[in-house]
C-alpha positions as CSV (number, residue, x, y, z in Angstrom):
1,M,-35.0,-2.7,19.4
2,N,-32.1,-3.1,17.4
3,I,-31.6,0.1,15.2
4,N,-31.2,-1.5,12.2
5,D,-34.4,-3.2,12.7
6,Y,-36.2,0.2,13.5
7,Q,-34.8,1.1,10.1
8,K,-36.4,-1.5,8.2
9,Q,-39.4,-1.4,9.9
10,A,-39.6,2.5,9.4
11,I,-38.8,2.3,5.4
12,L,-41.7,0.1,5.2
13,T,-44.2,3.0,5.9
14,V,-42.4,5.2,2.9
15,Q,-45.3,6.5,1.3
16,P,-44.8,6.7,-2.8
17,T,-43.5,10.1,-3.9
18,A,-45.3,12.1,-6.6
19,S,-43.9,11.7,-10.2
20,G,-41.1,13.5,-11.2
21,I,-40.5,14.8,-7.4
22,D,-36.8,13.2,-6.0
23,A,-37.7,11.0,-2.9
24,R,-34.3,12.4,-1.4
25,T,-35.8,16.1,-1.9
26,V,-39.0,14.8,0.2
27,A,-36.8,13.2,3.0
28,F,-34.8,15.9,3.3
29,L,-37.6,18.9,3.6
30,G,-39.0,16.3,5.8
31,L,-35.9,16.1,8.5
32,A,-35.7,19.8,8.2
33,G,-39.8,20.3,8.9
34,E,-39.6,18.2,11.8
35,A,-36.5,19.8,13.2
36,G,-38.1,23.0,13.2
37,E,-41.7,21.1,15.0
38,L,-39.3,20.5,18.1
39,L,-38.0,23.9,18.0
40,S,-41.5,25.3,18.0
41,E,-42.3,22.9,21.1
42,Y,-39.3,24.2,22.9
43,K,-40.6,27.9,21.9
44,K,-44.1,26.8,23.4
45,H,-42.4,25.5,26.5
46,L,-40.7,28.9,27.0
47,R,-43.9,31.1,26.3
48,D,-46.2,28.9,28.5
49,G,-43.9,27.3,31.1
50,K,-45.7,24.6,33.3
51,A,-49.0,25.1,31.3
52,H,-47.3,23.2,28.6
53,Q,-47.9,20.1,30.3
54,L,-47.3,17.9,27.0
55,F,-43.7,19.0,26.3
56,P,-41.7,16.1,27.4
57,H,-43.9,13.8,25.5
58,R,-44.2,16.2,22.2
59,V,-40.4,16.1,22.8
60,K,-40.3,12.2,22.4
61,E,-42.6,12.2,19.5
62,E,-40.6,15.1,17.4
63,L,-37.4,13.0,18.0
64,G,-39.3,10.0,17.0
65,D,-40.1,11.8,14.0
66,L,-36.7,13.0,13.5
67,L,-35.4,9.5,13.6
68,W,-37.5,8.2,10.8
69,Y,-36.5,10.7,8.4
70,I,-32.9,10.2,9.4
71,A,-33.6,6.1,9.1
72,R,-35.3,7.2,4.9
73,V,-32.3,9.5,4.6
74,G,-29.7,6.9,5.1
75,D,-31.9,4.3,3.4
76,L,-31.8,6.5,0.2
77,F,-28.0,6.7,0.2
78,E,-27.7,2.7,1.3
79,L,-26.3,3.7,4.7
80,N,-27.7,1.7,7.9
81,L,-28.5,3.3,11.1
82,E,-25.7,1.3,13.1
83,D,-23.0,2.3,10.6
84,I,-24.0,6.1,10.9
85,A,-24.1,5.5,14.7
86,E,-20.9,3.9,15.0
87,T,-19.0,6.5,12.5
88,N,-20.6,9.5,14.7
89,L,-19.3,7.8,17.9
90,N,-15.6,7.5,16.4
91,K,-15.6,11.0,15.2
92,I,-16.9,12.3,18.4
93,A,-14.0,10.2,20.3
94,D,-11.5,11.6,17.9
95,R,-12.3,15.1,18.6
96,W,-13.4,14.8,22.2
97,A,-12.7,11.8,24.0
98,N,-11.2,12.3,27.4
99,P,-7.6,11.7,27.2
100,K,-7.8,10.0,30.7
101,A,-9.7,7.3,29.4
102,S,-6.9,6.3,26.9
103,V,-4.4,3.2,27.3
104,P,-1.6,4.5,29.6
105,G,1.8,4.9,28.8
106,L,3.6,6.9,26.2
107,F,1.1,7.6,23.0
108,G,-1.2,4.4,24.1
109,P,0.6,1.5,23.8
110,T,4.0,2.2,21.9
111,A,5.5,5.4,20.2
112,F,6.1,5.3,16.5
113,D,9.8,4.5,17.4
114,D,10.0,2.1,20.1
115,E,11.2,-0.5,18.1
116,S,13.9,1.5,16.7
117,P,17.7,1.5,17.9
118,E,18.1,4.2,20.4
119,D,20.2,6.6,18.5
120,E,17.0,6.5,16.0
121,R,14.3,7.5,18.6
122,L,12.8,11.5,19.2
123,P,13.8,12.2,22.8
124,R,11.7,11.3,25.3
125,V,12.5,14.6,27.3
126,I,13.7,17.8,25.9
127,E,15.2,21.3,26.7
128,A,16.0,23.9,23.7
129,R,17.2,27.3,24.4
130,M,16.3,30.3,22.0
131,E,17.6,33.8,21.6
132,E,17.3,36.2,19.2
133,F,19.9,38.8,18.1
134,P,20.1,41.5,15.4
135,E,22.1,41.1,12.3
136,D,22.1,43.5,9.3
137,G,18.6,45.3,10.5
138,R,16.7,42.0,10.8
139,V,16.2,39.9,14.1
140,K,17.2,36.2,13.9
141,M,16.9,33.3,16.2
142,R,19.3,30.5,17.2
143,M,18.4,27.5,18.9
144,F,20.7,25.1,21.0
145,I,20.0,21.7,22.4
146,E,22.7,20.2,25.1
147,G,24.7,23.5,24.4
148,R,25.5,22.9,20.7
149,Q,23.5,25.2,18.2
150,V,20.7,23.0,16.3
151,G,19.7,24.2,12.8
152,D,20.6,27.5,11.0
153,D,19.9,31.0,12.0
154,I,16.3,31.9,11.2
155,T,14.6,35.1,10.5
156,D,11.1,35.4,9.9
157,N,11.4,34.9,6.3
158,A,8.5,37.5,5.7
159,H,8.1,41.4,5.2
160,D,6.3,41.9,8.3
161,K,8.0,40.8,11.8
162,D,5.8,38.1,13.0
163,G,7.7,35.8,15.1
164,Y,7.9,32.8,12.7
165,R,11.3,32.7,13.6
166,Y,10.3,30.9,16.8
167,H,8.5,28.4,14.6
168,D,10.9,25.6,15.6
169,V,8.6,25.6,18.8
170,F,6.0,23.9,16.9
171,H,8.0,21.0,15.8
172,L,9.5,20.2,19.2
173,S,5.9,20.4,20.5
174,Y,4.8,18.1,17.9
175,A,7.6,15.9,18.8
176,M,6.6,16.0,22.7
177,V,3.2,16.1,22.2
178,L,2.5,13.7,19.0
179,G,5.7,11.6,19.0
180,W,5.8,12.8,15.7
181,S,8.4,15.4,13.7
182,P,10.2,14.5,10.8
183,V,12.0,18.1,10.6
184,V,12.9,17.3,14.4
185,R,14.2,13.9,13.3
186,Q,16.4,15.8,10.7
187,L,17.6,18.5,13.1
188,L,18.7,16.1,15.9
189,R,20.0,13.4,13.3
190,C,17.9,11.0,14.4
191,K,16.1,9.8,11.2
192,R,15.3,5.7,11.2
193,K,18.0,5.2,8.4
194,S,18.1,0.9,9.7
195,D,14.3,0.9,8.2
196,P,14.8,2.5,4.7
197,L,11.2,2.4,3.8
198,K,10.8,4.4,7.2
199,D,13.8,6.7,6.2
200,E,12.1,7.3,3.0
201,V,8.4,7.8,3.8
202,E,8.1,8.8,7.3
203,D,11.5,10.6,7.7
204,G,11.7,11.8,4.1
205,G,11.3,15.2,2.2
206,R,7.8,15.1,1.9
207,A,7.2,14.3,5.2
208,K,9.0,17.1,6.3
209,A,7.2,19.2,3.7
210,I,3.9,18.2,5.0
211,E,5.0,19.3,8.4
212,E,6.3,22.8,7.5
213,G,2.9,22.8,5.5
214,I,0.8,22.2,8.8
215,S,2.7,24.9,10.7
216,A,2.8,27.4,8.2
217,M,-1.2,27.0,7.8
218,V,-1.8,26.6,11.6
219,F,0.3,30.1,11.9
220,A,-1.8,32.1,9.5
221,Y,-5.0,30.5,11.5
222,S,-3.5,31.7,14.6
223,K,-2.6,35.3,13.2
224,D,-6.3,35.6,12.5
225,N,-7.7,34.6,16.4
226,S,-5.0,36.5,18.6
227,F,-2.4,33.9,18.1
228,L,-4.6,31.5,19.9
229,E,-4.2,33.6,23.1
230,G,-7.1,33.2,25.8
231,V,-8.6,30.4,23.1
232,G,-9.5,26.8,24.4
233,A,-10.5,25.0,21.1
234,V,-8.9,24.7,17.4
235,D,-11.4,25.2,14.7
236,R,-12.8,21.6,13.6
237,E,-11.7,22.4,10.1
238,I,-8.3,23.4,10.5
239,L,-7.7,19.8,12.2
240,V,-9.6,17.7,9.7
241,T,-7.4,19.3,6.9
242,I,-4.2,18.3,8.9
243,H,-6.0,14.6,9.3
244,K,-5.8,14.9,5.4
245,M,-2.6,16.1,4.9
246,T,-1.3,13.5,7.3
247,S,-3.4,10.5,5.9
248,G,-0.5,8.7,4.3
249,L,2.0,9.0,7.3
250,E,2.1,7.1,10.5
251,V,1.0,10.4,12.6
252,R,-2.3,9.4,11.1
253,E,-3.3,7.6,14.3
254,R,-3.1,10.7,16.6
255,T,-6.7,12.0,17.1
256,M,-7.8,16.0,16.1
257,R,-7.9,16.1,20.3
258,D,-4.1,15.3,20.2
259,W,-3.3,17.8,17.5
260,E,-5.3,20.1,18.9
261,S,-3.5,19.8,22.5
262,A,0.1,20.0,20.4
263,I,-1.2,23.4,18.7
264,L,-2.7,24.9,21.6
265,Q,0.6,24.3,24.0
266,C,3.2,25.4,21.5
267,F,1.3,28.7,21.0
268,E,1.7,29.3,24.6
269,V,5.1,28.9,24.4
270,W,5.5,30.7,21.3
271,R,3.7,33.7,22.7
272,K,6.0,33.5,25.7
273,M,9.2,33.5,23.6
274,I,8.1,36.7,21.6
275,S,7.0,38.4,25.0
276,N,10.8,37.6,26.3
277,G,13.0,37.7,23.3
278,G,13.5,34.0,23.7
279,G,13.6,31.2,26.4
280,I,13.5,27.4,26.7
281,L,11.6,25.4,25.7
282,T,10.8,21.6,27.9
283,G,9.0,19.0,26.5
284,D,8.1,15.3,28.0
285,S,6.6,13.1,25.7
286,T,5.5,10.7,28.5
287,S,3.3,13.3,29.9
288,R,2.9,15.4,26.4
289,R,3.6,18.7,27.8
290,V,5.9,21.4,26.3
291,E,6.2,24.5,28.6
292,Y,8.4,27.6,28.6
293,K,10.9,28.6,30.9
294,S,13.0,31.8,31.3
295,V,16.7,31.8,30.4
């Protein structure tokens, strides 16, 4: 049966609602009630075991009742079940799809700057050496790529020493795992100046501010979660916020799973940088990997 046909037939059985009662309230309470009925059947199954022989039939029945109320709530908000199902599958794919199922190659079919002149492309592989040194009672970090210093000497820019001086690890990880980093484009002087619109919008000041904002937000989140050591997933609300922040930029094409991978990898490298007082970040955008290497 077509799922929208089911919804149309289910709605034909809706009973009149008492005067003064919001139909949506009845539908939501019904949805909650049927979920409770399903849990009650499972409780009986746990209690009675094989004696509860009708358990599979009751699960089928209660799931059907849940589906009816889902169809009803959807109808009340002018949503059809097919659209609801497709939206849900897209959401799941964005967060949990197997990366091996994606199109092979660099970031699927193309990187954001594949069509740009070679000197305006982010590097496809990178090796960045980071070292720290004391100065005026503070610890600073200095980064070198291909033997030359890139960017300024950086402190934690905080009252407490928290290691944020190594936050370029985050930007380099975004560049390698996501193929996106306006900050790295500025540091490596590979902004897409041949395309004025991309230079202004994708590689300009606002995009860099968004990237720095994401880095600061994720860092604050990580501080409350042991800097993500032993953590295998990033809170979905963080990933949703990142998607909202980047909705006007090319990186909106990257999935929440892509962002999660970039975040978990960069903190693995960051923690080792902190533990060893520096080191080397190696990155490969084809494999979407960043790793730590000792000096």
